[in-house]
N, C-alpha and C positions, 0 to 999 in steps of 0.2 A: 504493500500500500504506500509506504514511504517513497518507494521508487517511482510509482505512478504520479504521486503528488509533485515530486522533484522534476519529473519530465514535463508535467502540465504547466508548472510555474517557472519554466525555464526563462532565465533573465534575458537570454539572447532573443527570445520571441517577444516578451512583454515590454522590455525596457530599452532605451537607447543604448548605444555603444558605450562601454566603460561605466555603466550605471548598474548597481546591484540593489537588491531589496534592502540590504543593510543601510544603504545611503538614504533611504526614505523612512528610516525610523524617526520617531519623535525625539526632539531635543528641547533644551531649554529655550533656544532661540526661535524655533519654528515647530509647527504641528503639521503633519502630513496625513493623508487618508490611510487608514489601516484596515485590513480585512476584518479584524475583530470588531470594528465599529458597526458592522452590518448585522451582528447578532442582535442589536437593539431593535431591529425591524420586527422581529417575531413577537415580543411582548407588546410592542406598539400596534402591530396588526390585530392582536387579540383585543387590545383596548379600543381600537377603532371599530371592531365588530360590536363591542358592548355599547359604544357611543351610538352606533347606527341603530341598534335595537331601541335605545331610549329615544333617539331622534324620531324614528318612524312612529313610535307609539304616542309620544307626547307633543310632537311638533307637526310631523307630516300628516298624520291621521286627522287631527282636528282641522288642519287646513283643507284636507280633502272633503271632509264633511261640510265645512263652510262653503265649499264650492259645489255642493249638492252631488258629490260623488259618493254613492252608497256602496256598502259591502255586500249587497244582495247578489248571490251567485246565480248561475243559470238554473233552469227548472230541473228538479231532481228526478231521476229515472225511477220507475216503479221497481221495488225490490223483487228480484228473481234470481234464485240460486243457480239455475242452469246457465242463464245468460251471463251472470256475473262470473261464473267459472270459465266460460268461453272467452269473456272479455279480458280477464286477468291472466289466464294461462295459455291461451291459444292465439287469439288475434283480436284487435280492436276494430278491424275493418273486414268483416266476413264477406266472402264472395257469394255469388248467386247460389252455388251448389250447397254451401253451408247454410245459407238463409232458408233454402227450401227444406233442408233436413231439420232445422230448428222449428220451422213452421209446422211440420208434421208432428214433431215431438211435443210441442207446447200447444198445438191447436190454435196458433195465432196466424194471422195473415202476414205476409212478407213485409208489407208497409209498416205494420206495427213494430216488427222486430227491427227494421231499419231505424225507425224513430227512437226506439229504446237505445240502440247503440249510439246514435247521434247525441241524445241527451246524456248518456253515460260519458261520452268523450268530452262533452262540454263541462261536466262536473269537475274534470281534472284541470280545466283551464283556470288560471288565477283570476281573481276579481279585479275590476278596474281600480278599486281602492288600493290593493296591494301593488299594482303596477305604478300607480301614482306615487305611493310612498317610496318605492325603490328609485324612481326617477328623481324625486325631490332630494333624496340623500345624495345621489350622484351629482345633481345640479349644485347643491350646496358645497360639496367638496370641490367640484371643478371650478366654481366661482372663487372660492377662497384660495385655492392653490395657484390659480392663474393670477389673481390679484397680488398674492404674496410674491410670485415670481417676477411680476413687473416691478413691484416696489424694490425688490432686491437687486434686479439686474440693472435698473436705471442708475444705480450708484456704482456700478462696476465699470471698469474701462473696456472690458472685452465685449460689451454690448454695442458700443459705438465704434470700436476698432477691433475686429476679430483676430488681428495679429497678436493681441494680448493673450489669447488662449494658448499661445505656444511660446511666448517669451519666457526664458529660463525654465522651460519644461525639462524634466519633471519636478524641479525643485520649486514648486508653487505652493505656498503655505495654505492650509485649510482654515477657512474662517468659520465662526459659529453659524452664521446665516447660511452659508453654503452647505455645511454639514446638516443643519436642520432641514433644508430644502430637499436634499438627497434622501435622507432617512424617512421623511414623511412620504415622499413619492414611492419609495420602495415598500414602505409599510402598507400603503393603500393598495398596491398591486398584489401584495401577499394576502391582504384581506379579501380581495376579489377572487384570488385563487381558492381560498377556503369557502367563501360564501357562494361561489358559483354552483356548488353542489346542492345548496338549499334554496337558491334564488329561483326565479321563474325560469323554467326550462324553455329554451328557444332553439330554433333550427340551427343556429350558428354556434351551438355550444362548443363543438370541437375547434372551430376557428378562433373563437374568443379565448378558449383555454390556451391554445398555441400563442395567441397574441400576448396574453398576460405572461406566459413563460418567457417568451423572447424579450419582453420589456424588462422583466426581472433580471435576466442575464445581461442585457446591455447596461442597465443601471449598475449592477454589481461590478462588472468588469471595468467599466469606465471609471468607477469610484476607486477601485483597487489600483488601477493603472494611473490614477491621478489625472485623468482626462475630464475632470469634473466641470471645468469651465465651459468647454464646448458642450458637455452634457446638459448643463443648465439651460443653455440656449435652445437646444433641441427639445428639452422637456417643456419649456415655456411655450415654444412654438406649437407643439402638439396639443397642449392643454387649451389653446385659445378657442377651439371650436367645440369642445366637449360640453361646456355649460349651455351653449345655444341649442345643441341637439336635445339635451335633457329637458330644457325649457319648452321646446316645441312638443315633446312627448307629453309633458304636463298639461299644456294647453289643449292638446288633442283629447286627453282623458277627461278634461273638464268641459269638452265640447265647445271651446272657443276657437272656431274654425279659422276665422280671419287672423287672429293672433297667431295661431299655429302655422298658417301659411306664411305669414311675415317672418316669424322666427326661423322657419325652415329655409326660407330664401336667404336670410342673414347667415345661417349656418353654412349653406352651400357656398356663398361668396367667401366667407372666412376660410372654409376648408380648402377650396380651390386655390385661393390666394396664398395661403400659408404652406400647404402640403404639396401643391402642384406648381407653385410659383417660387416662393421664397426658399423653401427647403431644397429643391433640386438645383436652384440657380445661385443662391447666395452662399450656402455652405460649401458646395464644391469649389468655388473660387477661393474660399478661405483655405481649404485643404490643398489647393493647387500650389499655394505659396510654399507649403511644407514639402510637397513633392518636388518642387523646383529646387529648394534648398538641398534636399536629400540627394537629388540627381547631381547637383554641382559638387557636393561632397564626395559622392561615389566616383565621379569622373576624375576628381582631383586625386583620390586614392589610387585609381587605376593608372593615372599618369605617373605617379611615383613608382609603381611597380613596372610599368612598360612605357618608357618615355617616348616611344614612337607613335603613341596614340594621338589622334587629332585633339585640339583643344575643345573644351565644351562650348556649345552654342551660346551666344549672347542674345540679349533682347528680352522683352517682357513676355510673360506667359500669355498665350493666346487662348481665350475661353472658347470652347467648341461644344458641340452637342455631346461629345464623349465625356464632358466634365462630370456628368452624373456618376461616372465610375469612381470618382474621388470619394464618394460616400463610403465605399467599401473599406478603405483604410481605417476610418473611424470605428466602424462596426466590428472589425476584426483586429483593430489595433496594429496596423502595419505602418501607418505614417509616423515618422519620427523627425525630430529636429536635428539630431546628431547623425553620426555616420550610420547608415542603414545596415541591417544584417542581410544574409543571403536571401531570405524570403522577400525583404523589401526590394532588393535589386531585381529579383525575378519579376515582381509586380510592376516595377518601373519599366522594365523592358517591354512587357505586354502592353502597358499603358501607352508607351511612346509609339509602338507599332499601330495600335488602334487609332491613336490621334493622327498619325500621318495619313492613314487611310481616309479619315474624315476631311483632312485638309486638302488632299489631292483631288 
């Protein structure tokens, strides 16, 4: 097990050249992100689940009742042991052959059996009240975390100049506000991982489970690798549209259709602008600076080993459509400020070939 952990946390993969994990230990002068800090997310996730239960019962539910959202469920199906056994053990959607067999067995007509199965399926659907309470909780958290992210980032230099995300990397001290921001985001996603099994079951259960898992991994590794500055920008950018979506759902449950339509249009505009505009265009250009620096350092090292090589190209980095590939280094931690390792060099070679194809 120790060998596997040593292989996984190989410094040559995670850290820049000539940097070790020992260099990022806390000192009296500076505090750096530590993997042990993330253990705090588990008790906080449990506390967040408790806060959610209290919030939904004493805040969200009274608000729903005030908006005339009732907890009345669908019509209850007539009790029948045979049909209930088929429903729970065999199928919830019987075919024509099974319907005819049940019709003969119970002396019911086929239409009555179909109505019973439809009513029984509707019984398992959550009430509108429960949906509203769940959306209100996610809306409240999304609004708070996005507001906090904006208040925190507007005081940081890397919001206005993304080069500050990489100045003196990885020796960037950890501030209390940044630590709080990361731990709170991680705790929320862990709470979603736990509550997803008790929340309203939706068709995208598997997709959302994978989404939460990937989010947890990205938050965890970017924190341990001290890429938290660029991580805060991406977190805030992705949080911008979540509150609007949940607000649109709440308006829909309350049957405020015009407000729902307006909020959904706002959500679509923010989502398209941030995730399909700013994210693939702004962040890759920030990473391109790092790739350019790494490429120059790599070329310089190769020149020292083989002096016959041609000098590195000069001039500014040209943004192209292939810029979106620069997101990959952040996600898998390939981009470095210092001398890149062998994996970085291989990535740069592929990146340059693809870029030349788009420029030709």
